[in-house]
C-alpha positions, -999 to 999 in steps of 0.1 A, spaced: -567 -573 -205 -555 -606 -193 -541 -594 -160 -570 -569 -152 -599 -590 -167 -624 -579 -140 -615 -543 -143 -619 -544 -181 -653 -561 -178 -665 -534 -155 -658 -508 -182 -677 -526 -210 -714 -524 -217 -735 -541 -243 -767 -537 -261 -788 -568 -264 -809 -576 -294 -839 -580 -271 -834 -550 -248 -853 -555 -216 -872 -525 -202 -901 -516 -180 -925 -510 -209 -949 -489 -188 -922 -465 -179 -907 -438 -201 -872 -439 -215 -861 -414 -190 -875 -434 -161 -858 -465 -174 -825 -447 -179 -826 -431 -144 -835 -465 -128 -806 -483 -146 -782 -455 -137 -792 -455 -101 -787 -493 -99 -753 -492 -116 -739 -458 -104 -758 -450 -73 -783 -423 -66 -758 -394 -66 -746 -399 -102 -779 -412 -117 -790 -379 -132 -759 -377 -155 -775 -401 -179 -803 -377 -186 -784 -360 -215 -779 -392 -236 -814 -395 -252 -810 -360 -268 -776 -370 -282 -792 -400 -300 -821 -379 -315 -848 -389 -289 -870 -358 -284 -881 -347 -249 -917 -357 -258 -907 -392 -268 -883 -395 -238 -913 -389 -214 -938 -413 -231 -941 -450 -221 -917 -473 -239 -946 -495 -250 -956 -468 -275 -921 -466 -291 -909 -484 -322 -883 -511 -319 -857 -488 -334 -864 -461 -309 -863 -487 -281 -828 -497 -294 -818 -460 -292 -828 -461 -256 -808 -493 -251 -777 -476 -266 -783 -446 -243 -785 -469 -213 -752 -486 -223 -735 -452 -225 
């Protein structure tokens, strides 16, 4: 870790207490945007499977974030970190 500090940091994600999202967008839109910024356009669709793994239904994943509870928003934040 000491010798490869930058490489280690690139492999770590975090989930903030106050997760920042585009509230008018759906969880899927937020996740795809974050993935495209971090991974590039080619790999951005791979994050689409994470919401299901965390118990976020397709209906919820396509609704605006502003209509979700804080707990559900935190699930999306965990999905984004993955």
